[in-house]
Structures are given as structure tokens and as C-alpha cells.
N, C-alpha and C positions, 0 to 999 in steps of 0.2 A: 471584428469587433474584440478587444483583450476583455475577459473576466474581472470583474472588480472581487479582490479576494477581501475573506473579512477576518482572516485567519491565515497567517502567511509561515511559512516554516518549511524543512525540508523533504521537499518531490522527487522520489525515485526512480531510477532509470526504469523504463515500461511504463510510468503511473503517467509521465508529465505530459507527455502528448495526449493520451487520455484524457487527463484534464482539460487540459486549456482546450480542447474540440470538446467535450461536454460542459461546460461551462463557460460559453461565450454569450453570454448575457451581461448586462450593467447589473448589478445585485440592489434593487429598490425594495422598500418596505410593503410587503404587501398589505393593502389593507383589509379589513373587515369583512365579509360577506354582507350584503347588504341586500334591502327587499328592492324587488323592480321599480325602475321609477316612469314614471308616466311620460311618455311623448305628445307631440300636438298631432303627429303622424295617427291617432292612435292603436300604436303600437309600443308594446313594455320591452325598457334594455334589462334583457337579463340582468340577474345578478355576479358580481365578480367572484369566480371560484377562487379560494385561497387553501384549498385541503393540504395538507403536509403531508409527502408521499416520499418512500422509499424503495424504490423499485428493484435496486439493484446491487450483490455488494461484490465487488473485485478483489483477489479472491473470497472464496465463499468457504473455506476453510484454511487451517491454521494451528502451529506447532500447540503443543497444550504450554511450551513454554513460553508463547506470546512471541511480541518482537517481529509479527509481518506488516505488511504498510496495506491497509485496505481501505479500495475508495468505496464510495459509498454517493449513488445516484438514486436520484428523484426530482421532489420539486419544490419550492416555498421552504427550503430551510433559513430558518433565520439567524443573525446576528443575536449568537447569546447561545445558540444551542448545543444539548446537550447527547452524548453518544455514549449508552452502556453495554456493556457485553454481560449479560445472565446477570443484574443490577450494578454492576460494577463499573465504575464511572472509566471512559478510555479519553486522552488524550487527542485533542485535532492539532495536525498541523496546518492545514487548509483548507478553506472553506469559501464556497459560493451559493446563492441560492439553489444553486443544482446540483453541487457535487461538494464533497469531504473526503481528508483523506483522517486517517487514524489508525493507531496502532493498537491491538487487542491485548491486554493484560493476560497472564499467565491462567488456565485454567486447565481443571480436569478433563479425560478426553469426551467424547458425546456432543451432543448439537444445544446449542442455546440461543435464546432472544436478544437480537442485538436493536434495540429502542431509542431513535431518535428523539427527544421532548425539545419543541421548542419554548421560547418563555412566555407565549401564553398557555401553555399545559397541553398542547395538541401534541399528538404523538403517534410514530410510524414506527412500523417493525422489520425484518427477514430474521432470518435464523442464519446460523452459523457455527460451522460444524472446526470442535477442536482435534487432535488426532498424535499419537507419540511422531515424534520427529524421525524416526527412524522408519516409519511406515510410509513416508514419501520416498522415492526414487531421486538419486542425487546423478543418477546420470545424466549428460548429455554436454553441450558448449554453453558458456554463462558469460556474461556481459557482466563487468562491475563498472563502481565508479565512489567518487566519495563524497561530498557534501552539493553537488548539482549533479547537472544530467550529462554531464562528461564523459566517456567512457575511457577510465582507465587503463585498463586492463582485462583479458579474459582467459579466460582457463577450462582445460576439459576433463570431467570426469571419466572414466568408460571403467567397467568392470569393479563400479564401488571403490576406485582408485582416483587419487589426482594425479591426471597423467602429463599434463603439461601446463603453462603460465605463459604467454605471451604481455607486453606491458609496452602499451604505446605501439612503436613502429617496433618493435625488439622479435628477434628471433625466438620460437618459440623456447621456452625454459625447459627442458623435460629431468623433472628429480626421479634419482634411485638410490633408494627404491620410491615407489612412488605411494606416497601417505596413503593407506587405508581410511574408506569413507566406515564408520559406526556406530549407530545410533544416528545416524542422520547429520552427524558432524566429521570431521579430520583435524587434523595437526602437521605441522611439524616444525622442527627448527636447526638449522648448523652453528657448526664451531665459527662460523664468520660472521653471525650475529643475523643471517639473512632467516627470515619466519613466515610462515602464512595458517592462518585458522581459519575455518568455516563453519556452520552450520546450516542445515534449511528451519526457515521460519516460517516455509510455506510450501504447496506443490511445486512451485516454480520462482520462488524467493529465497534466499540463502544472503546472512552476514556476515561480518567477519573481520578481522585483521591482517594486513598485510606488511610486510618490510622486505622488500627489492632493491638493489641498487638503482636499476630503471624505472619503477613504479614508485619508489620513497616509503613510506611506513604510515600508512592510513588503515580509520576505519573505514569499510566498501558494505554498497550492497549490491547486489548482483539477481539479474532476471535472466530465466534459462529461454534460449532461443526455441521458439515453437516450431 
């Protein structure tokens, strides 16, 4: 059964499947806990639990520059719920009663409290860690897409350099010299107008821009193969 979303927006590659599987319940407004109700058979009906819970953050670490896509999992998230990182409000781009996706704001390195607050004032929290993007490892194979969940191109970082780019079904494009990753990011541009840039926003998430003939000119979000 499809989840009923009360916030809808861009959901990146790697999180779409997790969101849909984690939020496969129709959202309904939970009622407030009530006292046990008497039954004719002499037993009591237990009160309904509506405790707000924030059970996990994925990822639970991101760049000091912000920009990651963080999946919050839990229970009894209500429409109008707010998310803050160290007291700073973060925008919601997707939400159900069990999952939400948000973008952490920029913040100095260190651990902060992530707090979900329902309109009734109930709160739940977890810890999120900020680190310099240069402290994350960019090496690996990445799948990248635009505003949906379609993979538009793949790229490979080897020995802290952009080794190749493959746009859809094209042959791998080898870049010479290979753009070097520095401080968690890379960029290149050619005289013919071709260009690409990227930066890490979490240990296995990156964002950037690309303008190559087969790929097109888009802003992209990428997740690294595990």
C-alpha cells in the first residue's frame, strides 16, 4: 500500500526505496492517549499509544557546509512537525507518519541534537555529527541523477581524482588530466564548454553540476556504491 505523503519534494537516489519501504502506511492523525475503557467482559482496553519517536538518522553525519539528504525514521510524525539541528530549523522535502527527509543547515564541526517537534509540543531527538567535507573519503563508484530517481550518469573517483564519467549508455569518458579531489570537492571545464563539479555533503552523498553532451546540463545528487 502506498504511503500518503504530507510533504512532497525531491527524494534522492538511494533514499527513495528506503522511504517507500519505511513509510508504507496510510498517514492518519493519531488520537491522544486515553484512559482504559471498561469492557463488558470485565477486561480493560489498553490506552492507545501515540508517543512521538525518532529512532534513526540516515546518514547520521554530514558536511559542515550542509546539503546532505537525511532520512529521519520513527513513529507518529504529525503534519506540521518541525525539525531542527542545534535549534536551527531545517526544511522538510518529504514526510509521512514514519519517515521524513530533510536538509541539514551548515554548522561548525561537532555533534548536535536533531529535534522533531509535533504541533502538540511533543518532541523526540537524536544526535547528528558535522565534519569537514575534506575528512570524508570521495573514492569509489557513484550513481548520479537529477530531480527524480533515474540514474543519469555514473562516475568513478580513484586515488582522489575523477577517473571517468559514463552518461547513460555511453562509453566511459576518461578525463586527462584527471581532476583532483581537494577539500571534499573537484571541478573541471574545457574549452568546448564541457564541465563538471562535485562536492561531498555526507560520507556517501555528493552533489554538483554537470554539462556534458550525452548527460546534458543538470544539477545532480549522487550516492556511492556500498
